[in-house]
Structure formats: structure tokens, C-alpha cells
VEXMARLUM-633201 format. One record per residue (C-alpha): y, z, x; residue in one letter. Coordinates in steps of 0.1 Angstrom, whole numbers, plus 5000, padded with zeros to 4 digits. Each point is the difference from the previous one (the first is absolute). Example, Ala and Ser with C-alpha at 12.3 -4.5 7.8 and 13.67 -1.06 7.14 Angstrom:
<recs>
{rec {4955 5078 5123} "A"};
{rec {5034 4993 5014} "S"};
</recs>
This chain:
<recs>
{rec {5127 4995 5068} "M"};
{rec {4984 5022 4974} "G"};
{rec {4967 5019 5000} "K"};
{rec {4967 4981 5001} "N"};
{rec {4982 5002 4967} "Q"};
{rec {4963 5010 4999} "H"};
{rec {4976 4992 4971} "V"};
{rec {4976 5029 5001} "V"};
{rec {4972 5015 4978} "P"};
{rec {5015 5029 4980} "H"};
{rec {4981 5023 4975} "N"};
{rec {4977 4972 4988} "G"};
{rec {5028 4976 4997} "K"};
{rec {5022 4982 5025} "W"};
{rec {5033 5012 5014} "G"};
{rec {5030 4986 5018} "V"};
{rec {5012 5023 5028} "R"};
{rec {5029 4995 5024} "G"};
{rec {4992 5006 5036} "A"};
{rec {5003 5037 5009} "G"};
{rec {5002 5011 4963} "N"};
{rec {4976 5026 4988} "S"};
{rec {5003 4989 4963} "K"};
{rec {4993 4966 4985} "V"};
{rec {5030 4981 4986} "T"};
{rec {4980 4985 4972} "K"};
{rec {4964 4999 4988} "T"};
{rec {4981 4971 4984} "A"};
{rec {4966 4995 4983} "N"};
{rec {4990 4971 5023} "T"};
{rec {5006 4992 5036} "Q"};
{rec {5016 4967 4990} "Q"};
{rec {5026 5017 4979} "E"};
{rec {5008 5023 5030} "A"};
{rec {5002 4971 5023} "I"};
{rec {5025 4982 4977} "N"};
{rec {5022 5032 5000} "T"};
{rec {4997 5005 5037} "A"};
{rec {5009 4964 5007} "R"};
{rec {5032 5002 4979} "E"};
{rec {5011 5032 5018} "I"};
{rec {4991 4986 5034} "A"};
{rec {5021 4968 4993} "K"};
{rec {5029 5021 4988} "N"};
{rec {4999 5022 5031} "Q"};
{rec {4991 4972 5024} "Q"};
{rec {4969 5019 5012} "S"};
{rec {4962 4996 5002} "E"};
{rec {4974 5005 4973} "M"};
{rec {4967 5014 5012} "I"};
{rec {4970 4998 4976} "V"};
{rec {4972 5025 5006} "H"};
{rec {4963 4999 4988} "R"};
{rec {4986 5028 4979} "P"};
{rec {4986 5016 5032} "N"};
{rec {5035 4999 5016} "G"};
{rec {4995 4971 5023} "Q"};
{rec {5028 4975 5002} "I"};
{rec {4991 4969 4981} "R"};
{rec {5031 4979 5002} "D"};
{rec {5036 4999 5012} "K"};
{rec {5031 4980 4990} "D"};
{rec {5034 5001 5016} "S"};
{rec {5032 4994 4980} "Y"};
{rec {5025 5009 5027} "G"};
{rec {5013 4986 5032} "N"};
{rec {4967 4995 5018} "D"};
{rec {5004 5005 5038} "P"};
{rec {4969 4979 5005} "Y"};
{rec {5002 4971 4975} "P"};
{rec {4971 4976 4998} "P"};
{rec {5002 4970 5023} "K"};
{rec {4997 4968 4982} "G"};
</recs>
């Protein structure tokens, strides 16, 4: 399982940062562009994508790996 990907505000734009990394992997002009990039990386690495609000709060999460607690349906 790869690193979780965080969509974070970055210098007036949006960045994609792997968990524990100090530098962003990629920057985008809009949050949606960053989400699309983070989703692709998370799918490839079978990890999670965590989307943050401009104030840093977590807005949303998506899991693309082996979820230890899959939804019951």
C-alpha cells in the first residue's frame, strides 16, 4: 500500500502531497484539478485520498486500497 495522498492549499493554489512528505508532488489551479490528480495517484498506489478545506480541515476521504473496514451492504 502506498502513501495516502492529501489535497491541500498551497501558495494560493492547490497541491497534492503524499503523507509524510514536506514537498507537494504537483500543484493545480483549482481544487478539482488537484483532486483528480490525487485520485489517480491513490488508485495506482492503492491508498487513500484526503481532501482538505482552505483552512486545513478535512473535507472528504476516499479509499482506493484494501479497506480493512469495508461498508456493510
